[in-house]
N, C-alpha and C positions, 0 to 999 in steps of 0.2 A: 328294926326301925321301919315304921310304916311309910309308904310312899305318899308324897304330897299330891293331893288330887289336882288334876289339870284345871286351870282357870276356865270358867265358862262365861258366856255372855252375861248371865245374871250375877255372877260373882264379881265380874270386872266393872260392870256398869254402876256408876254412882249417880243417882238421880239429881243430886245437888252439886256435883262437881264433874262435869263432862263438857265436851266441846260441841254438843249438838247445836247450840245456838249459833256458834261460829260457822259450823258447816252449813246450816240452813241459810245463813246470811250469804255465804259464798255461792250457794245454789241460786238464791234470788238474784245475785249479781250476774251469774251465768245466764239467767233468763234475759237480763238486760242486753248482754252481749249478743245473744241469739236474735232478739227482736230488733236489734240495731240493723240487721241486714234488710229485712223487708221494709222497715220504717225509713230507711235511707234509699230504698229503691235498688238494693243490691240483692244478689242471689248466691246460694250455696248449691253447687251442682252435684257434689258427691253425696250419694245416698247414705253411706255409713257415717259421714260427717254430719249430715242432717239429723240422724238419729242421736249421735253423740252430743251435739250442741243443742238440738232442738227439743229433745224428749227426755233425756236422762235427768235433768235438773228437776223438772216437775214430777217425774216418776219417783225420784229419790224422796221428795217431799211426802208422797203417798206412802212409800215404804216406811219411813220414819213414823209417820202418823199411824200406820197400822200397828206397829209395835207399841207405841205409847198409849194409843186410845184403847186397845184391847187390854193393856196392862191396867189402865185406869178403871175399866169395868171390873176386871178380876179382883182388884183390891177392894172395891166398894160397889157391889152390884145393886145399886139403888137408882131406879130409873129417873126420878125427878132431879136428883143431884147431877146425874150424868148429863141429861139434856140441858139443864141450866148452865152447866160448865161449858158445854159445846156452843150454845147460843151466845153466851157472854164473850166467848173467845173470838167468834167469827163475826157476829152481826154488828156490834157498835162501830167498830173501825171500818167495816164495809160500808155501812150507811154514811159515815162521815166522808169516806172516799167518794161516794156517789155525789154528795152535796158539793164537795170541793171541786170535783170534776165539772159538774153542771154549772156552777156559779162562779168559779174562779179560773180553772185551767182552760176549759173550752172557750169561754168568752175571750180570754187572753189570746189564745191561738187564733180565734176568728178575727179579733181586732188586728192582729199582725198580718194575716193573709188578705183581709178585705179593706182595712182602713176604717172600719166602722167604729163608732164610740161604744162604750160598754152597754149603755141602755139599748142600743140598736141590735146588739148581739143576743138579747134575751127574748124568749118567746115562751109560750106554754110548754113547749117541748123540753125546756130546761127542767121544769118541775116534773113532767111525766117521765123523764129519764131517771129521776130518783125513784118515783113511785112505782113505775112498771118493773124496775130491776131490783126493788127492795127485798124480794124473796129469794135472792141469790141467782135465780134463773134470769139470764139476760135476754129480755124481750125487745129492748130498744137500744141498739148499739151506737146510734148516732143521734145528734141533736140538730133538728131543723136543717138537715142536709149536710151538716158538718161532721167531721173535719173535711175541708177541701184545701186544695193547693199544696198537698203533701203527697209523697210517694205512695202512702197507704191510706187512702181516704175512707170516709164513711164508717169509722170505728174509733171510739174514744178509749176503749180499754179492752184490748184483746186478751187480757190475762184472767179476767174475772170469771169466765165461763167454767173454769175448772173447779171453782169453789162449790158449785152445785153438786158436782160429782163427789167431791170430798164429803160434803154433808150427807149425801146418800150413803156413803160408806159408814159414817157415824151411825146413821139410822139402822143400817144393816147389823152392826154390832149390837145395838140396843134391842132389835127384834130377836136376834139369836139368844141374847142374854135373858130377856124376859120370858121366852118360852122354854128356857133351860138347856138349849143345845150347846151352850159354851161350856157346860159341865162335862161334855163328852169330848175328849182330847182329839179325836179323829176328825171332828167337823171342820175346823179351820183348814187343816192340811188337805182334806178332801175337796173343799171348795176351791182351794188354790189350784189343785190339779185340774178341776173342771174349768176354772177360769183360764188356765194355761192352754187347755185343749181348745177353748173357744177362740184363741188367738189364731189358730191355724187357718180357718176359713176366711177370716178377715185379712190375714197376711198374704194369702195366696190367691186372692181375687174371687173366690166363690161367693163371698158376702161383701157387698159394697154399700154400707150403711153407716152414717156418721155416729148414730147413737149406739149401734152394736159395737163399732170399733172403739168408741170411748168407754163403754161399759166394760169391754174386755180388757182394754189397756189399764184403766184405773183400778178395776177390780183385782186384776192379777198383782199389781204393785202393792196395793193396800194389804191384800192377803199374804203377799210374800213377807211383809213386815210382821203381820199378825202370826204367821207360821213360826217365824223366828222367836216371837214372844212365847208361844206355846212350849217350845223346846229350849228356851233360854237357859234352863237349869242343866241341860245336857250338852248343848252345842259348845265345843271349845272355842275360845277366842284368843288369837295371838297374831302378831304382826305378819308372820309369813303366810298364814291362812288368809288374812285380809288382802295381802298383795296378790295371792293366787286368785281369789274371788274377783278382784277388780280387773285382773288380766283376762279372766274368762268373760266377764261382762264386756270388756273392750273388744275382744275377739268376736263376740256375738253380734257386734254392729254390722258384720258382713252379711248377716241374715236379713231377709225381708222385714222381719220383726224380731229385733234382738231379744225381746222379752220371753220368747219361747224357750230360750236357753238361759238368758242373762238376768231374768227378774230376781231370782233368789240370790245369785252371786252379787248383784248390785246392791240389793237390800242389806245383805250381810256386810259387804265392804263399806258402805256408807255408814251404817250404824256402828260397825266395828271401829271405824275411825273416831267417831264421836265418843265411844266408850274408852278407847285406848289412849287417846291424847290426854296427857296428864299435865300439860303446861298450864299453870294457873292463869296466865294472860289470855289464854284461849277459852277459858271457862266463863263466857260472857253471862253476866247476870241480867243484862238488858237484851231483849230480843227484838231486833229491828227487821227481822226477815219478812214478817207478814206485811208490815207497812211498806217495805221495799217492793214486795211482790205486787201489791194492789195499786201503788202509785206510779210505778215505773213507766207503764205504757202511756198514760196521758201526759206525763212529764216529757217523754220522748216525742210525743206528737207536738207539744209546744215547741220543743227545740227543732223539730223537723220543719215547723212553720217558719222558723228563723233561718232555715237551710244551713244549720251548723255542720251537717255532714258534708257539705260541699267544701268547707274549709279543711276538714280533716275527719276521716272516719274514726280514728282512734280518739281524737278530741271529742267527737260526738258521744262516743261510749263513755269516756271519763266524765264529761260534763253531765251526761244522763245519770251516771251513778252518784255523783256528788249532789246534784239537785234532788234526786229521789231520796237519798239518805237524810236530807234535812226534813222532808215531809215524813219519812218513816220514823225519825226520832220524835217528831211532834205527835205522830199517831200513837207511839208507844207510851210516852210520858203523859200525854193529855187524855188519852182514851183507853187504849188497850190495858195498861197496867191498872188503871182505876176500875175498869169494868171487871177485870179478873178478881179484884178484891170483893166483889159482890157475890161471888160464888158461894153456895152453901158450904159451911165448914165441914171438913173431914179430917181425920187423923193423917199426919204425915203429908199434908198437902204441899205441893210445890209447883210453881208455874212451869217448870221444865217438862212436866208430865201432862200438861194440858194443851200443848200447842202443836199445830201442824200447818200444812199449806196445801193449797193446791195449786 
């Protein structure tokens, strides 16, 4: 009697029945928890806790993205379809968020903090906020000197900056695919090792540069997920291994940069959870995580202008989540889902394989 082969990531993961949408939504909500500290004027002094609360959620988005986006290219290496799918997934909802922030949320918060009427809150900068930031790179974080009167002034959306880095990762996969390097199995793991090595000078102070730190951070997490995809047909997947991987990632928070050790374990643990959870109620067909991510910060600024955090920090977090989810649902049903239907057709297309965050 032949021995049954051990389950692998590729054999366990079902693109149409997994918990990744639920996990990504949980990660987006964790970002709200983390941002609630600076947006309410509070601080987290513990360095390991800062890494755990402040970085692992976005890092996990990049890891999941690396797995799914590389898989998308490998299934159909056609550059025009690939770039159209990426643009339609990211930009329409992003543009809508800029407009809603500039002409609804920012004026509302300004009216609360200054007592001005709606018309008096508008200026040319409301329009330039949309236009200057429309390419994903955030060149204008504030609007006519606002927000003011809040613990974290002069920034309407401190989450959007990561989307630029995510899209650069998409373009990196496109470039490697077009020139044929993705046909060589060693390329992605080799780049992951190089990216991991690049974390050391930024973690231990020899390099102090925001762009170098961001490139190393997001590059290593995206490549961690992509590396898992390269070997998904060989890497075993089981609950005990997921638990060990997450434990290693948790312990690595004691390092100056946990990703030096914890990038691959975190990527494996988070994606493994999404693949292994078989509870149908957690197999969300609607993905609210992107909308939650892009709308949370300006919503929290509006609530901060009402000083909700002074009544209750927990209440501020809960109200931030509830208010954001309303906008996230509108974003999904009115914009994101419709935009994704415009993607060029391909065999076995599924929304679950086209989404990520930054």
